[in-house]
N, CA, C and O of each residue as an XYZ file, in Angstrom:
824
protein
N     -12.988     19.565     11.365
C     -12.801     18.124     11.520
C     -13.081     17.422     10.186
O     -14.047     17.747      9.497
N     -12.227     16.458      9.831
C     -12.391     15.744      8.569
C     -13.636     14.869      8.603
O     -13.990     14.305      9.638
N     -14.288     14.767      7.455
C     -15.467     13.910      7.344
C     -15.080     12.450      7.134
O     -15.937     11.566      7.138
N     -13.781     12.204      6.949
C     -13.306     10.840      6.721
C     -12.839     10.213      8.032
O     -12.402     10.915      8.944
N     -12.933      8.902      8.115
C     -12.551      8.200      9.344
C     -11.072      8.377      9.656
O     -10.711      8.877     10.721
N     -10.233      7.974      8.741
C      -8.788      8.116      8.889
C      -8.187      8.442      7.532
O      -8.816      8.231      6.495
N      -6.970      8.954      7.550
C      -6.216      9.159      6.317
C      -5.069      8.165      6.297
O      -4.305      8.061      7.256
N      -4.957      7.441      5.202
C      -3.962      6.383      5.074
C      -3.168      6.605      3.791
O      -3.735      6.917      2.744
N      -1.870      6.443      3.884
C      -1.006      6.581      2.717
C      -0.840      5.225      2.042
O      -0.520      4.233      2.698
N      -1.058      5.186      0.733
C      -0.870      3.961     -0.052
C       0.113      4.247     -1.177
O      -0.164      5.052     -2.067
N       1.258      3.586     -1.132
C       2.244      3.705     -2.198
C       2.261      2.411     -3.001
O       2.302      1.317     -2.439
N       2.230      2.550     -4.307
C       2.234      1.394     -5.208
C       3.530      1.440     -6.001
O       3.781      2.396     -6.735
N       4.360      0.399     -5.853
C       5.637      0.382     -6.557
C       5.675     -0.768     -7.558
O       4.712     -1.523     -7.695
N       6.801     -0.887     -8.254
C       6.844     -1.732     -9.436
C       7.136     -3.194     -9.237
O       8.016     -3.745     -9.899
N       6.419     -3.834     -8.343
C       6.490     -5.286     -8.206
C       5.193     -5.890     -8.721
O       4.178     -5.201     -8.825
N       5.226     -7.163     -9.039
C       4.002     -7.848     -9.440
C       3.027     -7.868     -8.264
O       3.436     -7.932     -7.105
N       1.731     -7.813     -8.581
C       0.728     -7.874     -7.528
C      -0.019     -6.579     -7.305
O      -0.477     -6.309     -6.194
N      -0.150     -5.770     -8.349
C      -0.889     -4.502     -8.193
C      -2.359     -4.746     -7.851
O      -3.039     -3.850     -7.352
N      -2.846     -5.953     -8.117
C      -4.236     -6.275     -7.774
C      -4.488     -6.100     -6.279
O      -5.579     -5.703     -5.869
N      -3.477     -6.398     -5.473
C      -3.619     -6.208     -4.028
C      -3.845     -4.734     -3.697
O      -4.708     -4.395     -2.888
N      -3.072     -3.880     -4.322
C      -3.180     -2.447     -4.058
C      -4.522     -1.894     -4.514
O      -5.137     -1.091     -3.812
N      -4.975     -2.319     -5.682
C      -6.239     -1.835     -6.212
C      -7.395     -2.259     -5.320
O      -8.303     -1.473     -5.051
N      -7.356     -3.500     -4.865
C      -8.410     -3.988     -3.961
C      -8.336     -3.279     -2.610
O      -9.367     -2.923     -2.039
N      -7.136     -3.076     -2.102
C      -6.972     -2.371     -0.824
C      -7.522     -0.955     -0.924
O      -8.221     -0.496     -0.020
N      -7.217     -0.268     -2.003
C      -7.736      1.082     -2.201
C      -9.258      1.081     -2.226
O      -9.896      1.940     -1.617
N      -9.826      0.130     -2.921
C     -11.286      0.001     -3.006
C     -11.908     -0.170     -1.623
O     -12.893      0.491     -1.294
N     -11.333     -1.058     -0.815
C     -11.882     -1.327      0.513
C     -11.737     -0.112      1.422
O     -12.676      0.243      2.135
N     -10.578      0.524      1.403
C     -10.355      1.693      2.249
C     -11.348      2.810      1.924
O     -11.872      3.461      2.827
N     -11.599      3.023      0.654
C     -12.554      4.058      0.248
C     -13.968      3.701      0.692
O     -14.705      4.554      1.187
N     -14.337      2.447      0.514
C     -15.688      2.010      0.912
C     -15.887      2.074      2.419
O     -17.015      2.220      2.891
N     -14.799      1.966      3.180
C     -14.893      2.087      4.628
C     -14.962      3.538      5.094
O     -15.164      3.806      6.278
N     -14.793      4.465      4.166
C     -14.906      5.872      4.513
C     -13.608      6.550      4.887
O     -13.614      7.598      5.533
N     -12.473      5.949      4.481
C     -11.185      6.558      4.765
C     -10.742      7.444      3.603
O     -11.147      7.238      2.459
N      -9.919      8.415      3.911
C      -9.236      9.186      2.884
C      -7.923      8.494      2.575
O      -7.271      7.972      3.479
N      -7.523      8.481      1.298
C      -6.304      7.779      0.918
C      -5.392      8.706      0.121
O      -5.788      9.278     -0.895
N      -4.154      8.839      0.612
C      -3.107      9.524     -0.129
C      -2.409      8.481     -0.989
O      -1.882      7.497     -0.469
N      -2.401      8.690     -2.299
C      -1.888      7.685     -3.235
C      -0.626      8.183     -3.935
O      -0.556      9.328     -4.383
N       0.365      7.302     -4.017
C       1.569      7.561     -4.801
C       1.854      6.327     -5.647
O       1.791      5.201     -5.154
N       2.162      6.541     -6.904
C       2.388      5.434     -7.836
C       3.724      5.653     -8.546
O       3.924      6.684     -9.188
N       4.619      4.708     -8.436
C       5.919      4.852     -9.090
C       5.781      4.639    -10.599
O       4.782      4.102    -11.078
N       6.797      5.069    -11.328
C       6.804      4.897    -12.776
C       6.762      3.420    -13.148
O       6.049      3.025    -14.070
N       7.528      2.609    -12.427
C       7.540      1.175    -12.702
C       6.185      0.551    -12.401
O       5.768     -0.388    -13.080
N       5.492      1.068    -11.383
C       4.165      0.541    -11.051
C       3.183      0.777    -12.191
O       2.328     -0.065    -12.462
N       3.303      1.908    -12.851
C       2.433      2.177    -14.003
C       2.639      1.112    -15.082
O       1.681      0.671    -15.716
N       3.880      0.707    -15.284
C       4.172     -0.328    -16.273
C       3.568     -1.662    -15.851
O       3.022     -2.391    -16.679
N       3.667     -1.981    -14.558
C       3.101     -3.239    -14.072
C       1.582     -3.234    -14.191
O       0.984     -4.236    -14.583
N       0.959     -2.106    -13.853
C      -0.499     -1.993    -13.960
C      -0.948     -2.231    -15.393
O      -1.936     -2.927    -15.632
N      -0.222     -1.653    -16.349
C      -0.574     -1.840    -17.763
C      -0.355     -3.275    -18.213
O      -1.032     -3.749    -19.124
N       0.592     -3.976    -17.578
C       0.908     -5.356    -17.949
C      -0.046     -6.354    -17.303
O      -0.497     -7.297    -17.953
N      -0.355     -6.146    -16.017
C      -1.108     -7.138    -15.256
C      -2.614     -6.912    -15.251
O      -3.372     -7.799    -14.859
N      -3.052     -5.738    -15.681
C      -4.488     -5.435    -15.651
C      -4.914     -4.831    -16.982
O      -4.097     -4.607    -17.876
N      -6.194     -4.576    -17.087
C      -6.722     -3.920    -18.283
C      -6.794     -2.405    -18.112
O      -7.283     -1.699    -18.994
N      -6.304     -1.903    -16.966
C      -6.368     -0.477    -16.689
C      -5.221      0.266    -17.374
O      -4.142     -0.288    -17.584
N      -5.470      1.512    -17.712
C      -4.464      2.422    -18.249
C      -4.503      3.687    -17.396
O      -5.203      4.647    -17.719
N      -3.752      3.672    -16.316
C      -3.777      4.804    -15.399
C      -2.982      5.972    -15.969
O      -1.879      5.772    -16.477
N      -3.523      7.189    -15.896
C      -2.780      8.365    -16.357
C      -1.475      8.528    -15.587
O      -1.396      8.174    -14.411
N      -0.460      9.059    -16.243
C       0.837      9.208    -15.613
C       0.965     10.443    -14.740
O       1.765     10.461    -13.805
N       0.190     11.472    -15.032
C       0.252     12.703    -14.258
C      -0.611     12.607    -13.005
O      -1.714     12.062    -13.045
N      -0.109     13.134    -11.899
C      -0.794     12.996    -10.616
C      -2.204     13.582    -10.633
O      -3.146     12.949    -10.156
N      -2.349     14.774    -11.176
C      -3.666     15.430    -11.184
C      -4.671     14.633    -12.011
O      -5.826     14.482    -11.614
N      -4.231     14.125    -13.157
C      -5.110     13.337    -14.010
C      -5.450     12.003    -13.358
O      -6.581     11.527    -13.453
N      -4.478     11.411    -12.705
C      -4.718     10.132    -12.030
C      -5.691     10.310    -10.876
O      -6.519      9.434    -10.624
N      -5.602     11.413    -10.182
C      -6.532     11.678     -9.077
C      -7.965     11.736     -9.578
O      -8.866     11.175     -8.954
N      -8.181     12.408    -10.697
C      -9.523     12.471    -11.280
C      -9.971     11.088    -11.733
O     -11.109     10.684    -11.493
N      -9.070     10.367    -12.389
C      -9.389      9.032    -12.898
C      -9.792      8.083    -11.775
O     -10.816      7.406    -11.865
N      -8.988      8.038    -10.720
C      -9.278      7.130     -9.618
C     -10.549      7.536     -8.876
O     -11.328      6.679     -8.457
N     -10.755      8.821     -8.716
C     -11.963      9.293     -8.029
C     -13.212      8.888     -8.784
O     -14.210      8.494     -8.182
N     -13.155      8.985    -10.088
C     -14.302      8.588    -10.909
C     -14.451      7.073    -10.933
O     -15.564      6.556    -10.837
N     -13.339      6.361    -11.060
C     -13.392      4.899    -11.144
C     -13.970      4.274     -9.872
O     -14.762      3.334     -9.934
N     -13.565      4.807     -8.726
C     -14.017      4.252     -7.454
C     -15.216      4.992     -6.877
O     -15.670      4.694     -5.772
N     -15.723      5.959     -7.637
C     -16.877      6.742     -7.173
C     -16.605      7.328     -5.791
O     -17.448      7.259     -4.897
N     -15.429      7.899     -5.634
C     -14.994      8.433     -4.349
C     -15.635      9.778     -4.054
O     -16.089     10.482     -4.956
N     -15.660     10.118     -2.775
C     -16.135     11.431     -2.358
C     -15.105     12.495     -2.752
O     -13.931     12.176     -2.938
N     -15.531     13.753     -2.880
C     -14.558     14.807     -3.158
C     -13.465     14.833     -2.098
O     -13.757     14.769     -0.904
N     -12.224     14.925     -2.519
C     -11.046     14.978     -1.656
C     -10.726     13.641     -0.970
O      -9.795     13.567     -0.168
N     -11.488     12.589     -1.280
C     -11.226     11.310     -0.613
C      -9.936     10.669     -1.113
O      -9.253      9.972     -0.363
N      -9.605     10.907     -2.383
C      -8.351     10.421     -2.953
C      -7.479     11.626     -3.295
O      -7.912     12.542     -3.993
N      -6.256     11.610     -2.797
C      -5.277     12.628     -3.149
C      -4.061     11.915     -3.719
O      -3.468     11.061     -3.060
N      -3.693     12.269     -4.943
C      -2.548     11.633     -5.606
C      -1.385     12.622     -5.637
O      -1.560     13.790     -5.986
N      -0.201     12.144     -5.270
C       0.982     12.987     -5.241
C       2.056     12.433     -6.175
O       2.262     11.222     -6.252
N       2.727     13.326     -6.874
C       3.802     12.942     -7.780
C       5.084     12.605     -7.047
O       5.219     12.876     -5.854
N       6.026     12.012     -7.767
C       7.230     11.475     -7.119
C       8.146     12.556     -6.556
O       8.986     12.261     -5.706
N       8.003     13.807     -7.011
C       8.838     14.885     -6.498
C       8.000     16.026     -5.922
O       8.417     17.184     -5.933
N       6.831     15.689     -5.427
C       5.959     16.686     -4.809
C       6.356     16.827     -3.340
O       5.688     16.299     -2.451
N       7.452     17.546     -3.100
C       8.029     17.628     -1.766
C       7.188     18.460     -0.800
O       7.453     18.469      0.402
N       6.184     19.155     -1.314
C       5.284     19.917     -0.445
C       4.068     19.095     -0.021
O       3.192     19.605      0.677
N       4.006     17.833     -0.435
C       2.895     16.957     -0.048
C       2.961     16.673      1.453
O       4.054     16.628      2.018
N       1.818     16.482      2.105
C       1.806     16.215      3.546
C       2.676     15.040      3.959
O       3.263     15.053      5.041
N       2.764     14.022      3.107
C       3.511     12.808      3.473
C       5.010     13.040      3.578
O       5.735     12.182      4.081
N       5.483     14.186      3.110
C       6.915     14.467      3.116
C       7.414     14.979      4.460
O       8.617     15.156      4.648
N       6.504     15.215      5.390
C       6.903     15.770      6.680
C       6.185     15.078      7.825
O       5.025     14.683      7.701
N       6.887     14.936      8.938
C       6.275     14.320     10.107
C       5.111     15.115     10.653
O       4.252     14.566     11.343
N       5.071     16.408     10.353
C       3.976     17.242     10.860
C       2.696     17.100     10.058
O       1.635     17.543     10.497
N       2.787     16.476      8.869
C       1.603     16.382      8.034
C       1.238     14.988      7.581
O       0.127     14.759      7.104
N       2.167     14.045      7.725
C       1.941     12.693      7.219
C       0.918     11.938      8.059
O       0.871     12.109      9.277
N       0.098     11.105      7.420
C      -0.827     10.243      8.170
C      -0.073      9.273      9.071
O       1.129      9.066      8.904
N      -0.774      8.687     10.013
C      -0.131      7.783     10.972
C       0.026      6.374     10.431
O       0.669      5.538     11.066
N      -0.557      6.094      9.256
C      -0.492      4.744      8.702
C      -0.105      4.806      7.227
O      -0.657      5.589      6.454
N       0.860      3.958      6.855
C       1.306      3.903      5.462
C       1.496      2.461      5.040
O       1.986      1.631      5.806
N       1.099      2.174      3.802
C       1.272      0.851      3.209
C       1.999      1.001      1.873
O       1.633      1.847      1.056
N       3.018      0.191      1.653
C       3.653      0.103      0.337
C       3.272     -1.253     -0.230
O       3.777     -2.284      0.212
N       2.384     -1.247     -1.205
C       1.793     -2.484     -1.719
C       1.539     -2.384     -3.223
O       0.774     -1.525     -3.659
N       2.170     -3.250     -4.022
C       3.272     -4.120     -3.623
C       4.544     -3.304     -3.444
O       4.659     -2.188     -3.951
N       5.486     -3.870     -2.724
C       6.756     -3.200     -2.467
C       7.851     -3.896     -3.268
O       8.203     -5.040     -2.981
N       8.382     -3.216     -4.259
C       9.458     -3.802     -5.054
C      10.713     -3.938     -4.201
O      10.855     -3.253     -3.188
N      11.613     -4.811     -4.604
C      12.849     -4.973     -3.848
C      13.722     -3.724     -3.956
O      14.526     -3.446     -3.066
N      13.563     -2.974     -5.046
C      14.274     -1.711     -5.169
C      13.782     -0.703     -4.139
O      14.580     -0.016     -3.503
N      12.459     -0.620     -3.979
C      11.888      0.269     -2.964
C      12.259     -0.199     -1.573
O      12.557      0.613     -0.698
N      12.242     -1.510     -1.365
C      12.630     -2.092     -0.076
C      14.043     -1.652      0.293
O      14.299     -1.246      1.426
N      14.960     -1.736     -0.676
C      16.348     -1.354     -0.455
C      16.469      0.128     -0.114
O      17.173      0.503      0.824
N      15.775      0.967     -0.888
C      15.866      2.413     -0.687
C      15.282      2.827      0.662
O      15.821      3.705      1.336
N      14.189      2.196      1.046
C      13.563      2.519      2.333
C      14.474      2.085      3.478
O      14.634      2.810      4.460
N      15.069      0.903      3.349
C      15.968      0.401      4.391
C      17.187      1.296      4.547
O      17.734      1.423      5.642
N      17.618      1.923      3.440
C      18.810      2.773      3.470
C      18.486      4.229      3.784
O      19.389      5.039      3.993
N      17.185      4.563      3.818
C      16.801      5.955      4.051
C      17.155      6.866      2.890
O      17.471      8.038      3.097
N      17.106      6.342      1.664
C      17.553      7.096      0.492
C      16.736      8.361      0.240
O      17.294      9.424     -0.034
N      15.418      8.242      0.334
C      14.523      9.398      0.139
C      14.763     10.104     -1.190
O      14.752     11.333     -1.256
N      14.977      9.332     -2.242
C      15.198      9.922     -3.555
C      13.915     10.320     -4.267
O      13.958     11.045     -5.261
N      12.774      9.853     -3.770
C      11.489     10.254     -4.321
C      10.485     10.317     -3.173
O      10.816      9.998     -2.031
N       9.258     10.729     -3.482
C       8.294     10.963     -2.407
C       7.878      9.679     -1.700
O       7.616      9.697     -0.497
N       7.813      8.567     -2.424
C       7.465      7.294     -1.778
C       8.511      6.942     -0.725
O       8.175      6.598      0.409
N       9.774      7.032     -1.111
C      10.854      6.707     -0.176
C      10.866      7.682      1.006
O      11.084      7.274      2.147
N      10.634      8.962      0.732
C      10.608      9.959      1.798
C       9.437      9.706      2.748
O       9.596      9.805      3.964
N       8.274      9.383      2.209
C       7.101      9.129      3.051
C       7.344      7.944      3.973
O       6.957      7.975      5.141
N       7.989      6.893      3.452
C       8.310      5.738      4.278
C       9.341      6.105      5.334
O       9.265      5.641      6.472
N      10.303      6.938      4.958
C      11.316      7.395      5.903
C      10.675      8.185      7.039
O      11.062      8.047      8.200
N       9.687      9.019      6.692
C       8.953      9.786      7.704
C       8.223      8.839      8.654
O       8.259      9.024      9.871
N       7.568      7.835      8.100
C       6.844      6.876      8.943
C       7.783      6.197      9.929
O       7.429      5.998     11.091
N       8.968      5.846      9.474
C       9.937      5.179     10.354
C      10.469      6.124     11.424
O      10.530      5.765     12.600
N      10.852      7.325     11.020
C      11.462      8.229     11.997
C      10.458      8.726     13.020
O      10.828      9.058     14.147
N       9.178      8.781     12.632
C       8.133      9.235     13.542
C       7.511      8.076     14.324
O       6.578      8.275     15.102
N       8.035      6.861     14.112
C       7.529      5.666     14.790
C       6.044      5.448     14.510
O       5.261      5.139     15.409
N       5.679      5.617     13.245
C       4.301      5.393     12.836
C       4.185      4.057     12.117
O       5.193      3.409     11.835
N       2.969      3.649     11.824
C       2.761      2.343     11.195
C       3.239      2.348      9.748
O       2.860      3.216      8.961
N       4.061      1.385      9.413
C       4.528      1.202      8.046
C       4.418     -0.277      7.709
O       5.081     -1.112      8.324
N       3.588     -0.593      6.740
C       3.374     -1.966      6.300
C       3.948     -2.108      4.892
O       3.576     -1.361      3.986
N       4.841     -3.055      4.716
C       5.474     -3.300      3.421
C       5.051     -4.669      2.911
O       5.070     -5.653      3.650
N       4.669     -4.722      1.637
C       4.186     -5.969      1.029
C       5.111     -6.341     -0.136
O       4.791     -6.064     -1.292
N       6.254     -6.965      0.164
C       7.186     -7.324     -0.904
C       6.677     -8.512     -1.718
O       5.954     -9.368     -1.208
N       7.064     -8.546     -2.985
C       6.685     -9.660     -3.853
C       7.887     -9.968     -4.739
O       8.188     -9.236     -5.683
N       8.551    -11.040     -4.423
C       9.701    -11.486     -5.195
C       9.883    -12.972     -4.938
O       9.443    -13.477     -3.905
N      10.515    -13.669     -5.848
C      10.773    -15.099     -5.640
C      11.930    -15.522     -6.539
O      11.899    -15.291     -7.747
N      12.942    -16.137     -5.952
C      13.175    -16.263     -4.507
C      13.748    -14.973     -3.947
O      14.166    -14.089     -4.694
N      13.763    -14.875     -2.621
C      14.405    -13.741     -1.973
C      15.898    -14.011     -1.847
O      16.308    -15.113     -1.483
N      16.702    -13.006     -2.148
C      18.146    -13.127     -1.954
C      18.500    -12.724     -0.525
O      17.656    -12.218      0.215
N      19.748    -12.952     -0.151
C      20.210    -12.511      1.165
C      20.005    -11.008      1.333
O      19.661    -10.536      2.416
N      20.217    -10.267      0.256
C      20.052     -8.807      0.307
C      18.619     -8.452      0.678
O      18.388     -7.626      1.561
N      17.658     -9.075      0.003
C      16.242     -8.791      0.280
C      15.896     -9.132      1.727
O      15.239     -8.356      2.420
N      16.344    -10.294      2.167
C      16.033    -10.750      3.521
C      16.681     -9.852      4.578
O      16.085     -9.576      5.620
N      17.900     -9.403      4.301
C      18.573     -8.504      5.231
C      17.830     -7.170      5.335
O      17.706     -6.605      6.422
N      17.346     -6.680      4.214
C      16.590     -5.428      4.224
C      15.280     -5.588      5.003
O      14.901     -4.703      5.770
N      14.594     -6.708      4.808
C      13.348     -6.943      5.539
C      13.601     -7.050      7.035
O      12.839     -6.506      7.834
N      14.670     -7.750      7.423
C      15.003     -7.877      8.836
C      15.332     -6.506      9.428
O      14.885     -6.173     10.525
N      16.108     -5.721      8.699
C      16.478     -4.378      9.162
C      15.243     -3.517      9.377
O      15.127     -2.831     10.393
N      14.324     -3.551      8.426
C      13.110     -2.739      8.519
C      12.181     -3.246      9.613
O      11.535     -2.455     10.300
N      12.112     -4.558      9.775
C      11.298     -5.122     10.855
C      11.814     -4.657     12.209
O      11.027     -4.333     13.099
N      13.125     -4.625     12.366
C      13.716     -4.176     13.618
C      13.482     -2.696     13.853
O      13.528     -2.234     14.993
N      13.229     -1.943     12.783
C      12.916     -0.520     12.904
C      11.442     -0.272     13.189
O      11.029      0.863     13.427
N      10.651     -1.342     13.163
C       9.237     -1.195     13.486
C       8.283     -1.396     12.338
O       7.069     -1.400     12.539
N       8.806     -1.565     11.132
C       7.931     -1.830      9.991
C       7.375     -3.251     10.081
O       7.999     -4.138     10.664
N       6.210     -3.450      9.502
C       5.602     -4.782      9.425
C       5.763     -5.296      7.999
O       5.390     -4.621      7.039
N       6.313     -6.480      7.873
C       6.531     -7.086      6.562
C       5.451     -8.138      6.316
O       5.345     -9.110      7.063
N       4.660     -7.943      5.280
C       3.641     -8.924      4.891
C       3.942     -9.364      3.461
O       3.492     -8.708      2.521
N       4.679    -10.439      3.268
C       4.956    -10.900      1.907
C       3.660    -11.218      1.162
O       2.682    -11.673      1.755
N       3.672    -10.975     -0.117
C       2.479    -11.256     -0.925
C       2.375    -12.770     -1.137
O       2.583    -13.283     -2.237
N       2.046    -13.462     -0.045
C       1.963    -14.927     -0.050
C       0.630    -15.347      0.544
O       0.574    -15.699      1.723
N      -0.436    -15.323     -0.226
C      -1.755    -15.671      0.320
C      -1.827    -17.117      0.767
O      -1.198    -18.000      0.182
N      -2.607    -17.345      1.818
C      -2.813    -18.698      2.317
C      -3.962    -19.398      1.599
O      -4.637    -18.808      0.755
N      -4.169    -20.650      1.945
C      -5.203    -21.445      1.288
C      -6.149    -22.115      2.277
O      -7.020    -22.888      1.878
N      -5.981    -21.819      3.580
C      -6.829    -22.500      4.555
C      -8.268    -22.021      4.529
O      -9.138    -22.647      5.136
N      -8.534    -20.918      3.835
C      -9.927    -20.465      3.689
C     -10.578    -21.057      2.439
O     -11.694    -20.687      2.073
N      -9.865    -21.982      1.790
C     -10.362    -22.702      0.610
C     -10.808    -21.746     -0.504
O     -11.981    -21.724     -0.877
N      -9.875    -20.966     -1.024
C     -10.211    -20.023     -2.093
C     -10.618    -20.743     -3.370
O     -10.106    -21.817     -3.685
N     -11.540    -20.140     -4.090
C     -11.991    -20.715     -5.366
C     -11.724    -19.780     -6.533
O     -11.865    -20.176     -7.691
N     -11.337    -18.530     -6.237
C     -11.057    -17.560     -7.293
C      -9.796    -16.783     -6.953
O      -9.322    -16.807     -5.817
N      -9.263    -16.096     -7.951
C      -8.120    -15.213     -7.709
C      -8.527    -14.091     -6.756
O      -7.730    -13.663     -5.922
N      -9.758    -13.620     -6.878
C     -10.239    -12.572     -5.973
C     -10.173    -13.021     -4.517
O      -9.880    -12.220     -3.630
N     -10.444    -14.299     -4.272
C     -10.351    -14.826     -2.904
C      -8.923    -14.727     -2.377
O      -8.703    -14.403     -1.210
N      -7.958    -15.009     -3.248
C      -6.553    -14.933     -2.850
C      -6.133    -13.488     -2.590
O      -5.394    -13.205     -1.647
N      -6.609    -12.584     -3.433
C      -6.319    -11.163     -3.247
C      -6.912    -10.677     -1.920
O      -6.251     -9.982     -1.149
N      -8.164    -11.054     -1.672
C      -8.832    -10.619     -0.438
C      -8.138    -11.151      0.806
O      -8.134    -10.486      1.842
N      -7.557    -12.329      0.719
C      -6.833    -12.885      1.859
C      -5.729    -11.939      2.304
O      -5.596    -11.628      3.487
N      -4.944    -11.488      1.339
C      -3.816    -10.623      1.679
C      -4.293     -9.241      2.119
O      -3.763     -8.670      3.072
N      -5.285     -8.713      1.429
C      -5.818     -7.392      1.793
C      -6.373     -7.418      3.209
O      -6.213     -6.456      3.960
N      -7.023     -8.517      3.574
C      -7.546     -8.656      4.932
C      -6.429     -8.605      5.963
O      -6.592     -8.003      7.025
N      -5.300     -9.230      5.661
C      -4.164     -9.213      6.587
C      -3.600     -7.809      6.729
O      -3.202     -7.403      7.821
N      -3.564     -7.069      5.630
C      -3.073     -5.691      5.680
C      -4.004     -4.830      6.535
O      -3.545     -4.062      7.382
N      -5.297     -4.962      6.312
C      -6.272     -4.186      7.082
C      -6.155     -4.493      8.572
O      -6.236     -3.589      9.402
N      -5.968     -5.750      8.905
C      -5.836     -6.135     10.308
C      -4.600     -5.501     10.937
O      -4.646     -5.046     12.080
N      -3.502     -5.470     10.197
C      -2.288     -4.854     10.712
C      -2.455     -3.346     10.922
O      -1.823     -2.761     11.800
N      -3.309     -2.730     10.110
C      -3.582     -1.305     10.254
C      -4.568     -1.016     11.374
O      -4.848      0.141     11.687
N      -5.094     -2.084     11.978
C      -6.070     -1.911     13.039
C      -7.449     -1.547     12.539
O      -8.241     -0.942     13.262
N      -7.742     -1.917     11.292
C      -9.024     -1.600     10.679
C      -9.902     -2.843     10.605
O      -9.406     -3.956     10.431
N     -11.198     -2.646     10.736
C     -12.133     -3.761     10.616
C     -12.110     -4.299      9.192
O     -11.892     -3.556      8.236
N     -12.337     -5.587      9.068
C     -12.421     -6.186      7.738
C     -13.386     -7.366      7.774
O     -13.462     -8.096      8.762
N     -14.115     -7.535      6.687
C     -15.058     -8.645      6.556
C     -14.696     -9.520      5.351
O     -15.501    -10.340      4.909
N     -13.489     -9.340      4.828
C     -13.061    -10.101      3.654
C     -12.699    -11.533      4.001
O     -12.841    -12.439      3.180
N     -12.229    -11.728      5.228
C     -11.731    -13.046      5.632
C     -12.144    -13.310      7.068
O     -11.934    -12.475      7.948
N     -12.733    -14.481      7.302
C     -13.116    -14.836      8.658
C     -11.874    -15.076      9.504
O     -10.872    -15.605      9.023
N     -11.953    -14.681     10.760
C     -10.833    -14.915     11.659
C     -10.680    -16.410     11.919
O     -11.646    -17.171     11.867
N      -9.437    -16.809     12.202
C      -9.145    -18.209     12.463
C      -9.996    -18.712     13.620
O     -10.002    -18.115     14.697
N     -10.712    -19.806     13.401
C     -11.522    -20.418     14.438
C     -12.945    -19.906     14.513
O     -13.720    -20.397     15.333
N     -13.326    -18.926     13.679
C     -14.688    -18.376     13.756
C     -15.746    -19.407     13.394
O     -16.862    -19.368     13.913
N     -15.396    -20.332     12.501
C     -16.361    -21.338     12.067
C     -16.409    -22.555     12.972
O     -17.201    -23.471     12.755
N     -15.559    -22.560     13.988
C     -15.503    -23.728     14.859
C     -16.781    -23.853     15.680
O     -17.250    -22.876     16.263
N     -17.321    -25.018     15.720
C     -18.591    -25.234     16.449
C     -18.346    -25.061     17.934
O     -19.274    -25.198     18.732
C-alpha cells in the first residue's frame, strides 16, 4: 500500500501562469499526495521568463531538482519526459484517477480536444477522458477565439472541467500570492481535496 494519500497527475504547458502550477504542486506535496509531473518544452521557456527558476530540461534531473526544492519525500515526485510511453499515465491501467493541466495552453487544449496524443501530456489527458476520470484544464489566454471556446465546450461535454485562470476578487486579495491561491483553491476543490487557502463563500457571515 502506498504511503501517499493519492497520486495526482500535473501537466504544465506553455501558457502564462506557471505560478499556479508551482503553488498547486507545493500544496499537493504538503498534503501528502504523490504527484506525477510532466512539463512541456514551451512551459520551460515560460518558467524561465515568468519566474527566477531555471528548471532542468531532462526528466531525471528535474525530478531531483523538484524533490530537493520542495523537500519532498522519496518517490513523492515522479517526472516523465514527453515521449516516455512506458510511464503509468500513458495507460488506463496505470494512470492516476485525477489529472490537472495547469496552465493549459491553447495548443494543448486543441490537441487534447482532438485526441492527438502526440506527446505524453496529450496521451495522459486522452487516457483520463477515455477512462472517464477527472481531468481539470486551466486555460490562460485573452481574448479567447471561437476555436478556443469550441474546444473548451467540446472537452466540457466529454467530462473535463474547465477552470480559466481568472482569479476573483471577492476575498479582497492584497498580494499576487492571494490571487494565485484563489485559483489553486478552486482546482483543489474540483479534485475533491481539502483546502485552507480560501474560505468558502459565506463562511464569514455572522
